[in-house]
C-alpha positions as CSV (number, residue, x, y, z in Angstrom):
1,M,59.6,-3.5,40.9
2,D,61.9,-0.2,41.2
3,W,62.1,0.7,37.5
4,R,64.7,3.8,38.6
5,E,67.8,1.0,39.0
6,E,67.5,0.7,35.2
7,F,68.5,3.7,34.5
8,F,71.5,6.0,35.3
9,E,71.1,9.0,37.9
10,F,69.5,12.1,36.7
11,E,71.2,13.9,39.6
12,D,68.9,17.3,40.4
13,V,66.8,17.0,37.0
14,T,63.4,15.9,37.0
15,Y,63.2,14.3,33.6
16,L,59.6,14.4,32.4
17,N,60.5,14.6,28.6
18,L,60.8,11.2,27.3
19,A,58.6,12.0,24.3
20,A,61.1,14.0,22.6
21,Q,64.6,12.0,23.7
22,A,64.6,8.6,25.6
23,P,67.3,8.1,28.0
24,L,69.4,4.7,27.4
25,P,68.8,2.2,30.0
26,R,71.5,0.6,31.9
27,V,71.3,-2.7,29.4
28,A,71.5,-0.5,26.3
29,A,74.7,1.2,27.4
30,K,76.4,-2.0,28.2
31,A,75.7,-3.4,24.6
32,L,77.1,-0.2,23.2
33,Q,80.1,-0.4,25.1
34,K,80.6,-3.8,23.9
35,A,80.0,-3.0,20.1
36,M,82.6,-0.3,20.8
37,E,85.3,-2.7,21.8
38,W,84.3,-4.9,18.3
39,K,84.9,-1.7,16.2
40,K,88.2,-0.8,18.1
41,A,89.5,-4.5,17.4
42,P,87.5,-5.5,13.9
43,H,88.4,-8.8,13.9
44,T,86.2,-9.3,17.0
45,I,83.2,-8.5,15.1
46,P,81.3,-11.9,15.3
47,E,81.0,-12.4,11.4
48,E,76.8,-13.4,12.4
49,T,76.7,-9.9,13.1
50,Y,76.0,-8.3,10.1
51,F,72.7,-10.1,9.1
52,A,71.6,-11.7,12.7
53,L,71.9,-8.8,14.8
54,P,69.4,-7.1,12.3
55,N,67.1,-9.8,12.4
56,R,67.4,-10.1,16.2
57,V,65.7,-6.7,16.2
58,R,63.2,-7.5,13.5
59,A,62.1,-10.0,15.5
60,L,62.0,-8.4,18.8
61,L,59.9,-5.5,16.9
62,A,57.7,-7.9,15.6
63,R,56.8,-9.4,19.1
64,L,56.1,-5.8,20.4
65,V,53.2,-5.1,17.3
66,N,52.0,-8.4,17.0
67,G,53.4,-8.7,13.7
68,K,55.9,-11.1,11.6
69,P,59.2,-10.5,11.3
70,E,59.4,-10.6,7.6
71,E,56.6,-7.4,7.9
72,I,59.3,-5.5,9.6
73,A,62.2,-3.1,8.0
74,V,64.6,-1.8,10.3
75,T,64.9,1.9,9.7
76,T,66.7,5.2,11.3
77,G,63.6,6.6,12.3
78,A,59.8,6.9,11.3
79,S,61.0,9.1,8.0
80,G,62.4,6.1,6.5
81,G,58.7,4.0,6.3
82,L,57.0,7.3,5.2
83,L,59.6,7.4,2.2
84,A,59.0,3.8,1.9
85,V,55.4,4.3,1.7
86,A,55.5,7.9,-0.3
87,H,58.2,6.8,-3.0
88,G,56.4,3.1,-3.3
89,I,52.8,4.0,-4.4
90,D,52.4,4.7,-8.2
91,W,50.7,7.7,-7.8
92,R,48.0,9.8,-9.9
93,P,48.1,13.6,-10.3
94,E,44.5,13.5,-9.1
95,D,45.0,11.1,-6.3
96,E,44.8,12.5,-2.5
97,V,46.8,12.4,0.6
98,L,44.9,13.5,3.7
99,I,47.3,15.1,6.3
100,A,45.8,16.8,9.4
101,T,47.2,20.6,10.3
102,E,49.8,20.7,12.9
103,E,50.8,16.9,12.1
104,F,54.4,16.0,13.2
105,P,56.6,18.0,10.2
106,A,57.9,14.6,8.9
107,H,54.4,13.8,7.5
108,F,54.6,17.0,5.2
109,S,58.2,16.8,4.4
110,T,57.2,13.5,2.6
111,F,54.2,14.2,0.8
112,M,54.5,17.8,0.1
113,P,57.3,17.7,-2.4
114,L,55.1,14.9,-4.4
115,A,52.4,17.1,-4.2
116,D,54.5,20.3,-5.8
117,A,55.7,17.8,-8.1
118,G,52.0,17.5,-9.5
119,R,52.4,14.0,-8.4
120,L,49.5,13.7,-6.3
121,R,47.1,16.2,-4.0
122,V,47.7,16.7,-0.3
123,K,44.3,18.0,1.5
124,I,44.9,19.2,4.9
125,V,42.3,18.1,7.5
126,Q,41.0,20.4,10.1
127,P,39.4,19.5,13.4
128,A,35.9,20.4,13.9
129,G,36.2,20.5,17.4
130,R,39.1,21.6,19.8
131,F,41.0,18.1,19.3
132,L,41.3,16.1,16.1
133,T,38.9,13.1,15.9
134,A,39.1,10.1,13.3
135,E,35.6,11.8,12.2
136,D,37.4,14.8,10.8
137,F,39.1,12.7,8.3
138,L,36.1,10.4,7.3
139,A,34.6,14.0,6.9
140,Q,37.1,14.8,4.1
141,M,37.4,11.7,2.3
142,G,36.4,11.6,-1.1
143,P,36.6,9.1,-4.3
144,R,39.9,10.5,-5.0
145,T,41.4,9.7,-1.7
146,R,43.9,7.4,-1.6
147,L,46.2,7.7,1.6
148,V,45.6,9.0,5.2
149,S,49.0,9.8,6.7
150,T,48.4,10.5,10.4
151,S,49.9,10.0,13.8
152,L,48.4,7.6,16.2
153,V,49.2,9.9,19.2
154,R,49.8,13.4,18.1
155,F,53.0,15.2,19.0
156,N,51.7,18.3,20.0
157,D,48.7,17.5,22.3
158,A,48.7,13.7,22.8
159,V,45.4,13.0,21.1
160,R,45.0,9.5,20.3
161,I,42.9,8.8,17.0
162,D,40.2,6.1,16.8
163,V,42.0,3.7,14.7
164,A,39.4,1.4,14.2
165,R,36.9,3.8,13.3
166,L,39.7,5.6,10.5
167,A,40.5,2.1,9.6
168,D,37.2,1.1,8.6
169,G,36.6,4.6,6.8
170,C,39.6,4.0,4.7
171,R,38.6,0.7,3.9
172,K,35.1,1.7,2.7
173,A,36.8,4.2,0.5
174,G,39.4,2.1,-1.0
175,A,42.1,4.2,0.7
176,R,45.2,3.0,2.7
177,L,46.1,4.1,6.1
178,L,49.6,5.3,7.3
179,L,50.0,5.2,11.1
180,D,53.0,6.8,12.7
181,A,53.4,5.5,16.1
182,S,56.6,6.9,17.4
183,Q,54.6,8.1,20.1
184,A,52.4,4.9,21.3
185,A,54.9,1.7,20.4
186,G,56.5,0.7,23.6
187,A,54.3,3.1,25.7
188,M,51.1,1.3,25.2
189,P,49.9,-2.1,23.9
190,L,49.8,-2.0,19.8
191,D,48.3,-5.2,17.8
192,V,48.9,-4.6,14.0
193,T,46.3,-7.6,13.2
194,T,43.6,-5.7,14.5
195,L,44.6,-1.9,14.7
196,G,43.5,-1.9,10.7
197,A,46.4,0.1,9.6
198,D,48.2,-1.2,6.2
199,F,51.8,0.5,7.2
200,L,53.2,1.6,10.4
201,V,56.0,3.7,11.1
202,A,58.0,4.6,14.2
203,S,61.4,6.5,15.6
204,G,63.2,4.0,18.1
205,Y,64.8,7.1,20.2
206,K,61.6,7.8,22.2
207,W,59.7,5.0,23.7
208,L,61.4,2.0,22.6
209,L,64.6,3.7,24.6
210,G,66.7,3.1,21.6
211,P,69.4,5.6,20.1
212,F,68.6,8.5,17.8
213,G,69.0,7.0,14.5
214,T,66.7,4.0,15.1
215,G,63.3,2.8,14.1
216,F,61.2,0.8,12.1
217,F,58.7,0.4,9.1
218,W,56.0,-2.5,9.2
219,I,53.7,-3.1,6.3
220,R,51.4,-5.4,6.1
221,E,52.2,-8.6,4.5
222,T,49.7,-9.0,1.6
223,L,51.1,-5.5,0.5
224,I,54.4,-6.3,0.1
225,D,54.8,-7.1,-3.3
226,Q,52.5,-4.2,-4.2
227,L,54.3,-1.4,-2.7
228,G,57.3,-0.7,-5.0
229,A,60.6,-0.6,-3.9
230,G,62.7,1.0,-6.1
231,P,66.6,0.9,-5.2
232,F,67.3,-0.9,-1.9
233,Y,70.0,-1.9,0.2
234,W,72.3,-4.4,-0.7
235,M,72.0,-6.8,2.1
236,A,68.4,-7.4,0.9
237,V,69.6,-8.6,-2.1
238,K,68.1,-12.6,-2.5
239,G,70.6,-14.6,-0.9
240,A,72.8,-11.7,0.4
241,H,73.2,-13.6,3.9
242,D,75.4,-15.9,2.2
243,F,77.6,-13.6,0.8
244,H,80.8,-16.1,0.3
245,S,79.0,-17.5,-2.6
246,L,76.6,-14.7,-3.5
247,S,75.9,-14.7,-7.2
248,L,77.0,-11.0,-8.4
249,D,74.4,-11.6,-11.5
250,S,71.6,-11.5,-8.5
251,W,69.9,-8.3,-7.8
252,K,66.4,-9.1,-6.8
253,P,65.3,-8.3,-3.2
254,G,64.6,-11.2,-0.8
255,H,61.6,-12.4,0.9
256,G,59.8,-9.7,3.1
257,A,60.3,-6.0,4.5
258,R,63.9,-5.9,4.6
259,R,64.0,-4.4,0.9
260,W,63.0,-1.2,2.6
261,D,65.8,-1.7,5.5
262,T,67.6,1.7,6.1
263,P,71.4,1.2,4.3
264,E,74.1,0.1,6.9
265,T,71.2,-1.5,9.0
266,A,74.0,-3.4,10.7
267,S,75.1,-0.4,12.9
268,F,76.6,-2.3,15.5
269,F,76.5,1.0,17.9
270,N,72.8,1.6,17.0
271,L,71.2,-2.0,16.5
272,A,73.3,-3.7,19.7
273,A,72.1,-0.8,21.9
274,L,68.3,-0.7,20.4
275,E,68.2,-4.8,20.9
276,A,69.0,-4.3,24.4
277,S,66.2,-1.8,25.1
278,L,63.8,-3.9,22.9
279,E,64.3,-6.7,25.2
280,F,63.9,-4.3,28.2
281,V,60.5,-2.9,26.6
282,L,59.6,-6.4,26.2
283,R,60.2,-7.6,29.6
284,V,58.6,-4.3,31.2
285,G,55.8,-4.8,28.7
286,P,53.9,-1.8,27.4
287,Q,50.7,-2.3,29.2
288,A,52.8,-1.3,32.5
289,V,54.5,1.9,31.2
290,W,50.6,2.6,30.2
291,R,49.3,1.9,33.5
292,H,52.8,3.7,35.8
293,N,52.2,6.8,33.0
294,D,48.3,6.9,33.7
295,G,48.7,6.9,37.3
296,L,51.5,9.8,37.3
297,L,49.1,12.2,34.7
298,R,46.0,11.9,36.5
299,Q,48.1,13.0,39.8
300,L,49.1,15.8,37.6
301,L,45.7,16.8,36.1
302,D,43.7,16.5,39.2
303,G,45.9,18.6,41.0
304,L,47.0,21.0,38.5
305,P,46.9,25.0,39.7
306,R,43.7,26.2,37.4
307,D,44.3,29.7,38.4
308,G,47.0,29.7,36.1
309,C,47.0,26.4,34.3
310,I,45.0,24.8,31.6
311,V,44.8,21.3,30.4
312,A,45.7,21.1,26.4
313,S,45.0,17.4,26.1
314,P,42.1,15.3,26.2
315,A,40.9,14.8,30.0
316,D,40.0,11.3,29.4
317,A,42.7,8.7,29.6
318,C,41.3,6.8,26.4
319,A,41.4,9.6,24.1
320,R,45.1,10.6,24.7
321,G,48.7,9.0,24.7
322,P,51.2,8.1,27.2
323,Y,51.7,11.8,28.2
324,A,49.5,14.9,28.7
325,C,50.0,18.6,27.6
326,I,49.0,21.4,29.6
327,A,49.2,25.2,28.9
328,A,49.3,28.7,30.8
329,R,46.3,31.5,29.8
330,T,48.5,33.0,27.2
331,P,51.3,31.2,24.6
332,E,53.5,34.2,26.2
333,K,53.3,33.1,29.9
334,T,53.6,29.6,28.6
335,K,57.0,30.1,27.2
336,E,57.9,31.8,30.2
337,L,57.0,28.7,32.3
338,Y,58.6,26.5,30.4
339,E,61.9,28.8,30.6
340,K,61.2,28.8,34.4
341,L,60.9,25.2,35.0
342,R,64.1,24.2,33.0
343,A,65.9,26.6,34.8
344,T,64.2,24.8,38.2
345,G,66.0,21.6,36.6
346,I,62.4,20.5,35.3
347,I,62.7,19.0,32.0
348,V,59.4,19.2,29.9
349,S,59.0,20.0,26.0
350,L,57.2,22.7,24.6
351,R,55.0,22.3,21.5
352,Q,52.5,24.5,20.0
353,N,52.3,26.8,22.9
354,A,51.5,24.0,25.2
355,L,54.1,22.1,28.2
356,R,54.1,18.1,27.2
357,V,55.0,16.3,30.1
358,S,55.9,13.0,29.2
359,P,56.8,10.4,32.3
360,Y,58.6,7.0,32.6
361,L,59.0,4.2,34.6
362,Y,62.1,6.2,36.2
363,N,59.4,9.3,37.4
364,T,57.2,8.9,40.9
365,E,54.7,10.6,42.2
366,R,57.4,12.6,43.9
367,D,58.6,13.7,40.6
368,I,55.0,15.0,39.5
369,D,54.4,16.5,42.9
370,R,57.8,18.6,42.3
371,L,56.4,19.8,39.1
372,R,53.1,20.8,40.3
373,M,54.4,23.2,43.1
374,A,56.6,24.7,40.2
375,L,53.6,25.5,38.6
376,A,51.6,26.8,41.6
377,V,54.4,29.6,42.4
């Protein structure tokens, strides 16, 4: 099937930057337009939408990661889940949180303020070799390690962490594992029943093809009542779905992870589009995305002009995520190359002195050839 028909035309631009921001599929744009019509005439908004729309999104996300709907909170991005974990654990000052160097900033902005306030300690994990591995985390674990917070696929070099190995080490150390799957969910198969993580967060505007300001938080069912909820969104109040007869004396959260839903979860504009995008992602299947990208990335890396470029990601597809990074011989030349590509209409990301190339179903071998030719000139 030609999946390009499901997206709007990029005109003369070769867009290889989905890991930064995904384009909305046509079906999502249509759903968004319908939601806008609702808002133009509020009396047409289906009353059940306030609760039914978030619940349908919750169910789709559960299917995506092979979890349960009651384990899913609908958020505005990965940070919502990170904050839920950070403020839901009863920390002791000697507790350690392990975060790798050059991790995505959201992990640091979540836990460093708690460290600065003396509520916990953050230990920065350095890779022993060129790329970060699960062994690097395991080597830094100790009796005070309470949590490991890491990306499943790292944003700056596409490294994919061996989660099974890391999760096993966390269990043996009595620590929890928090995974950021923003650069994996929707682009590769994920199964929370076998990953071994305790918490999983993801943004919705990358590989889930949703609007900016969407995401989710998965928590293992057995931990829901152990993680403190703190103040929560009123629509998570027990019985809130029956609003016309809601007891105003009730303030306890209902069952499940919805207590961590981001306030105003039922944003018609965001969730109507996200629902359509998730249905599309599930129809295609993350495995199909993975196979498609793997073929294009092999084409890129096998034909990379080695006289001027180097591979800045693991060469083995099993050790990286759904994209790859390349670089020139110096950071200065890499930046020049980035600007040159943009000037010629080839859109990639500049991350940590490397060019991140993240194709999708709408990209073809011709797009990769165009990139390779631009790199060789």
